[in-house]
VMD Tcl script that draws the C-alpha trace (Angstrom):
set ca {
  {33.47 54.78 123.16}
  {31.11 57.78 123.17}
  {33.62 60.33 121.92}
  {34.05 61.41 118.30}
  {37.23 61.42 116.26}
  {38.50 64.03 113.80}
  {37.21 61.84 110.97}
  {33.64 62.36 112.19}
  {33.81 66.17 112.24}
  {33.10 68.65 109.46}
  {36.22 70.81 109.57}
  {36.08 72.57 106.20}
  {36.27 76.32 106.76}
  {36.09 75.85 110.53}
  {38.35 77.30 113.19}
  {39.42 74.28 115.23}
  {40.46 75.04 118.79}
  {42.95 72.26 119.46}
  {44.16 71.56 123.01}
  {47.67 70.12 122.81}
  {50.50 69.26 125.19}
  {53.69 70.98 124.05}
  {55.18 71.29 127.52}
  {58.62 70.39 126.21}
  {62.06 70.86 127.82}
  {63.93 74.01 126.81}
  {67.58 74.87 127.51}
  {68.96 78.29 126.53}
  {65.90 78.91 124.37}
  {66.28 75.65 122.45}
  {63.89 72.70 122.58}
  {65.93 69.67 123.68}
  {63.22 67.04 123.15}
  {60.46 67.69 120.61}
  {58.70 64.32 121.04}
  {55.45 65.86 122.29}
  {55.40 68.32 119.42}
  {55.98 65.59 116.84}
  {53.15 63.52 118.31}
  {50.55 66.25 117.79}
  {51.62 66.91 114.19}
  {49.21 64.29 112.69}
  {46.19 66.08 114.19}
  {47.31 69.51 113.02}
  {48.10 68.27 109.52}
  {44.74 66.46 109.30}
  {42.86 69.62 110.26}
  {44.71 71.65 107.63}
  {44.17 68.98 104.95}
  {40.44 68.90 105.79}
  {40.16 72.64 105.20}
  {40.19 73.61 108.87}
  {42.28 76.26 110.58}
  {44.03 74.89 113.69}
  {44.19 77.20 116.72}
  {46.41 75.69 119.38}
  {45.74 75.96 123.12}
  {48.42 74.76 125.52}
  {49.99 75.33 128.91}
  {53.70 75.62 129.59}
  {55.30 75.18 132.99}
  {53.65 76.44 136.17}
  {53.30 80.23 135.92}
  {50.65 80.27 138.67}
  {48.29 82.59 136.84}
  {50.94 85.21 136.15}
  {52.49 86.30 132.87}
  {56.10 85.11 132.84}
  {58.05 85.69 129.65}
  {60.35 82.71 130.23}
  {57.22 80.53 130.05}
  {55.81 82.12 126.91}
  {54.84 79.71 124.16}
  {56.21 82.13 121.57}
  {59.63 80.50 121.87}
  {58.18 77.26 120.47}
  {57.04 78.74 117.15}
  {60.15 77.73 115.10}
  {59.99 74.12 116.36}
  {56.25 73.96 115.63}
  {56.74 75.26 112.10}
  {59.30 72.55 111.39}
  {57.05 69.83 112.80}
  {53.93 70.98 110.94}
  {55.70 72.16 107.76}
  {53.39 75.17 107.91}
  {53.54 78.81 109.02}
  {52.64 79.28 112.69}
  {51.21 82.63 113.79}
  {51.30 83.68 117.45}
  {48.86 85.62 119.63}
  {50.05 87.00 122.97}
  {46.92 85.84 124.80}
  {44.45 82.95 124.64}
  {41.37 85.18 125.02}
  {40.47 88.77 124.24}
  {40.68 91.10 121.27}
  {44.20 90.24 120.09}
  {43.45 86.52 120.10}
  {40.10 87.16 118.37}
  {41.76 89.22 115.63}
  {44.43 86.55 115.08}
  {41.76 83.83 114.85}
  {39.60 85.85 112.43}
  {42.50 86.63 110.08}
  {44.03 83.13 110.11}
  {44.37 81.90 106.54}
  {43.93 78.36 105.17}
  {47.17 76.42 105.58}
  {48.26 78.50 108.57}
  {48.33 77.49 112.24}
  {47.69 79.84 115.16}
  {49.38 79.35 118.53}
  {47.73 81.10 121.48}
  {49.67 82.14 124.55}
  {50.07 79.95 127.65}
  {46.62 79.21 129.08}
  {48.05 79.13 132.60}
  {48.91 82.83 132.42}
  {45.26 83.06 133.54}
  {44.56 81.93 137.12}
  {41.13 80.75 136.01}
  {42.58 78.02 133.77}
  {43.38 75.59 136.57}
  {40.13 76.51 138.37}
  {38.07 75.57 135.29}
  {36.67 79.11 135.23}
  {33.56 79.09 132.97}
  {34.14 82.69 131.89}
  {37.65 81.86 130.70}
  {36.34 78.80 128.84}
  {33.63 80.93 127.23}
  {36.26 83.46 126.15}
  {38.27 80.70 124.51}
  {35.19 79.20 122.87}
  {34.51 82.49 121.04}
  {37.69 81.91 119.03}
  {36.62 78.65 117.41}
  {33.87 76.60 115.83}
  {35.04 73.12 116.85}
  {36.99 71.84 119.86}
  {39.58 69.08 119.42}
  {41.30 67.71 122.52}
  {44.61 66.11 121.63}
  {46.15 66.37 125.12}
  {45.47 63.10 126.90}
  {48.35 63.95 129.23}
  {46.27 66.86 130.60}
  {42.94 64.99 130.55}
  {43.09 64.13 134.26}
  {42.74 67.82 135.09}
  {39.38 69.62 134.90}
  {40.71 72.88 133.47}
  {39.04 75.49 131.28}
  {40.95 74.41 128.16}
  {40.51 70.67 128.74}
  {37.11 70.11 130.33}
  {35.27 73.42 130.19}
  {35.64 73.99 126.44}
  {34.32 70.54 125.56}
  {30.86 71.53 126.80}
  {30.73 74.72 124.71}
  {31.63 73.57 121.19}
  {31.18 70.44 119.04}
  {34.02 68.32 120.43}
  {36.22 65.42 119.37}
  {39.45 63.62 120.21}
  {42.58 64.36 118.22}
  {44.79 61.66 116.71}
  {47.05 61.35 119.77}
  {44.14 61.33 122.22}
  {42.41 58.72 120.06}
  {45.50 56.52 119.99}
  {45.94 56.76 123.78}
  {42.31 55.88 124.49}
  {42.23 53.01 122.03}
  {45.47 51.57 123.41}
  {44.25 51.76 127.00}
  {40.88 50.31 126.09}
  {42.61 47.36 124.43}
  {44.72 46.84 127.56}
  {42.12 47.18 130.30}
  {38.70 47.61 128.70}
  {38.15 44.37 126.82}
  {41.65 42.88 126.64}
  {42.78 39.60 125.16}
  {43.61 37.24 128.02}
  {45.70 36.31 129.89}
  {46.57 39.88 130.92}
  {49.84 40.61 132.71}
  {50.76 43.87 134.43}
  {54.33 44.78 135.34}
  {54.40 47.40 138.10}
  {57.67 48.69 139.49}
  {59.11 51.74 141.12}
  {60.18 52.81 144.57}
  {57.03 53.09 146.66}
  {53.93 51.01 147.25}
  {52.22 54.07 148.77}
  {52.18 55.95 145.47}
  {50.59 53.04 143.59}
  {48.07 51.62 146.04}
  {45.05 52.55 143.90}
  {46.80 51.21 140.82}
  {47.56 47.86 142.44}
  {44.05 47.53 143.87}
  {42.46 48.22 140.49}
  {44.80 45.95 138.53}
  {44.30 43.00 140.86}
  {40.65 42.93 139.83}
  {41.42 43.16 136.12}
  {44.62 41.25 135.33}
  {45.62 37.61 135.53}
  {49.26 38.18 136.54}
  {50.81 41.05 138.46}
  {54.61 41.30 138.35}
  {55.92 43.54 141.13}
  {59.46 44.90 140.91}
  {61.78 47.65 142.10}
  {61.65 49.01 145.63}
  {57.97 48.07 145.77}
  {58.90 44.40 145.62}
  {61.10 44.83 148.70}
  {58.09 45.99 150.71}
  {56.18 42.86 149.68}
  {59.16 40.66 150.54}
  {59.42 42.29 153.96}
  {55.70 41.67 154.47}
  {56.42 37.97 153.96}
  {59.11 38.15 156.69}
  {61.91 37.81 154.13}
  {65.04 39.63 155.24}
  {65.95 42.43 152.84}
  {68.99 43.93 154.59}
  {69.36 47.66 153.97}
  {67.13 47.66 150.90}
  {64.79 50.51 150.08}
  {61.36 49.56 151.41}
  {58.30 51.08 153.06}
  {58.23 48.98 156.19}
  {55.16 50.83 157.46}
  {53.29 49.52 154.41}
  {53.80 45.81 155.05}
  {50.24 45.32 156.37}
  {48.95 46.97 153.19}
  {51.12 44.66 151.10}
  {49.63 41.66 152.93}
  {46.13 42.98 152.21}
  {46.96 43.34 148.52}
  {48.30 39.78 148.38}
  {45.19 38.47 150.14}
  {42.95 40.34 147.72}
  {44.92 38.96 144.79}
  {44.41 35.43 146.07}
  {40.66 35.99 146.37}
  {40.39 37.39 142.82}
  {42.63 34.74 141.27}
  {45.37 37.19 140.34}
  {48.85 35.60 140.36}
  {51.39 37.91 142.01}
  {54.95 37.44 140.76}
  {57.71 38.53 143.14}
  {61.50 38.11 142.72}
  {62.96 34.63 143.20}
  {66.55 35.81 143.26}
  {68.03 39.27 143.64}
  {71.15 41.26 142.82}
  {72.59 42.88 145.94}
  {75.34 45.41 146.61}
  {76.75 47.40 149.52}
  {76.84 50.66 147.58}
  {74.24 52.39 145.44}
  {76.51 53.41 142.60}
  {77.33 52.38 139.05}
  {79.31 49.16 138.71}
  {79.39 48.60 142.46}
  {80.58 45.16 143.56}
  {77.51 42.93 143.54}
  {76.34 39.37 143.79}
  {73.22 37.41 142.93}
  {71.59 35.51 145.79}
  {68.35 33.69 146.49}
  {65.58 36.08 147.48}
  {65.81 35.05 151.14}
  {69.60 35.33 151.32}
  {70.18 39.09 151.22}
  {73.05 39.93 153.60}
  {72.21 42.28 156.48}
  {74.65 44.93 155.22}
  {73.54 44.80 151.57}
  {70.67 46.24 149.55}
  {68.60 44.72 146.77}
  {69.12 46.73 143.57}
  {67.74 44.42 140.87}
  {65.93 41.18 140.20}
  {68.14 38.21 139.32}
  {68.22 35.90 136.28}
  {65.85 33.33 137.81}
  {63.33 36.10 138.39}
  {63.71 37.28 134.80}
  {63.18 33.73 133.55}
  {59.99 33.45 135.61}
  {58.73 36.80 134.32}
  {59.58 35.83 130.74}
  {57.63 32.59 131.14}
  {54.58 34.53 132.33}
  {54.90 36.97 129.41}
  {55.15 34.09 126.95}
  {51.76 32.82 128.13}
  {50.12 36.27 128.02}
  {48.13 38.01 125.31}
  {48.14 41.52 126.79}
  {50.84 43.37 128.75}
  {50.55 46.60 130.72}
  {53.86 47.99 131.99}
  {54.46 50.77 134.53}
  {57.79 51.06 136.31}
  {61.22 49.37 136.25}
  {62.22 46.09 137.92}
  {65.34 47.52 139.55}
  {67.61 50.56 139.81}
  {67.64 50.87 136.01}
  {69.39 54.24 136.04}
  {72.74 52.68 136.94}
  {74.58 49.70 135.50}
  {74.53 46.79 136.01}
  {71.25 47.11 137.92}
  {69.33 47.69 134.72}
  {69.77 44.08 133.61}
  {66.39 42.68 134.73}
  {64.40 45.59 133.32}
  {66.28 45.39 130.01}
  {65.92 41.62 129.68}
  {62.20 41.57 130.49}
  {61.54 44.55 128.22}
  {63.37 42.91 125.31}
  {61.36 39.71 125.86}
  {58.13 41.74 125.75}
  {59.36 43.50 122.61}
  {60.11 40.18 120.89}
  {56.68 38.80 121.77}
  {55.07 41.99 120.45}
  {57.04 41.80 117.18}
  {55.88 38.24 116.65}
  {52.26 39.20 117.23}
  {51.90 37.10 120.38}
  {51.17 39.97 122.71}
  {49.69 43.48 122.81}
  {51.99 45.66 124.93}
  {51.05 49.03 126.40}
  {53.40 50.98 128.65}
  {53.46 54.39 130.29}
  {54.91 56.59 133.02}
  {58.07 58.68 133.07}
  {60.49 56.09 134.46}
  {58.91 53.43 132.26}
  {59.44 55.37 129.05}
  {63.05 56.14 130.03}
  {63.73 52.51 130.93}
  {62.20 51.10 127.74}
  {64.09 53.62 125.62}
  {67.34 52.72 127.37}
  {66.76 49.00 126.80}
  {66.11 49.47 123.10}
  {62.71 47.79 123.45}
  {60.48 50.86 123.15}
  {60.15 50.81 119.38}
  {58.56 47.36 119.38}
  {55.90 47.96 122.04}
  {52.38 48.27 120.68}
  {51.93 51.64 122.37}
  {53.92 53.77 124.78}
  {52.11 56.59 126.54}
  {54.00 59.71 127.54}
  {51.00 60.98 129.50}
  {52.35 60.35 133.00}
  {49.68 61.26 135.56}
  {46.76 60.75 133.19}
  {48.05 57.29 132.25}
  {48.29 56.31 135.92}
  {44.86 57.67 136.83}
  {43.29 55.77 133.93}
  {45.04 52.62 135.11}
  {43.70 53.27 138.59}
  {40.18 53.16 137.19}
  {39.50 56.86 137.67}
  {37.30 58.98 135.42}
  {39.38 61.55 133.54}
  {37.46 64.86 133.27}
  {38.95 65.77 129.89}
  {37.87 62.42 128.43}
  {34.47 62.31 130.13}
  {33.66 65.77 128.72}
  {34.15 64.40 125.17}
  {31.75 61.54 125.88}
  {28.57 63.47 125.17}
}
mol new
graphics top color blue
foreach p $ca { graphics top sphere $p radius 0.5 }
foreach p [lrange $ca 0 end-1] q [lrange $ca 1 end] { graphics top cylinder $p $q radius 0.2 }
display resetview
């Protein structure tokens, strides 16, 4: 861990340029989910308490380098003020004279929000001139946007080379959680990987096979592996062109000593809709006119047994079509088992990815996991073993 934390920085009297992710959903001008805003509040409050003046940098949507008023960060000011319990000033640009004046006149106890960084085309190109313009506004750079750390942008990677830099509280928590899961984890380590397509998670699977003891494969991905083993899967969602790749992954797992866990029984239906007529059959007994929509109770029991013997769990993706009942049963049952093991101190559980977060929230298990990342792409790229530019730039 070569990066510094907020605790290691002298913030008193300093202007702290703080990169955050506040790309929250808005309907009719109202924030409908303020989770990302709440999660950056500890960093902002720490900076204020330490005598610093937080200046927030963030993107919002995909304006493509153009100023679009519907993507202005100004509309987030009331929600930010409630989350920080502090006055939030706003500057209509993230560089230039107006931003400089707002930064210079910012008073202790106040927070400054700069306009959408992606209103500048140079942001996503990591333009050094744009980064230099931002750097003029602050004395210290704090990156608290792990979710944007897989992008080498001016406000994530470029700035870190121009000012004394550190990780914010959320970034720190993400990095520490991931390090505990894949860096030097307590063993045995089990990974649960689900979702629709093998093709989107090839790098993830290849990396995990070398690092975990058990790999549970669920969802549509599992169907591809079953098809690779010449098991009939009826009309199930599968990438039949990827069966050779699935065989290669299984062969690699055998050579590295990684135990791959596939379904033993499955829940099948003729229609992909809520409460469709369904039945549970052995994994090799899927009718030709049916589709696999969930793992069955024997599969859940096998997964639970593996979890009970594990010390570390990494979870990305559901075990079935969790969006519709009753095909959320396997995901819910396995998640609740992981939650119970976490509560009892038997396992460290780290999860991430959009569908994963939604599934764990729906199951009621999310609150008991050791850590749940909302970072999406950055979480996946870290799991794939890739270097994240925004993190690497802090490691100086």
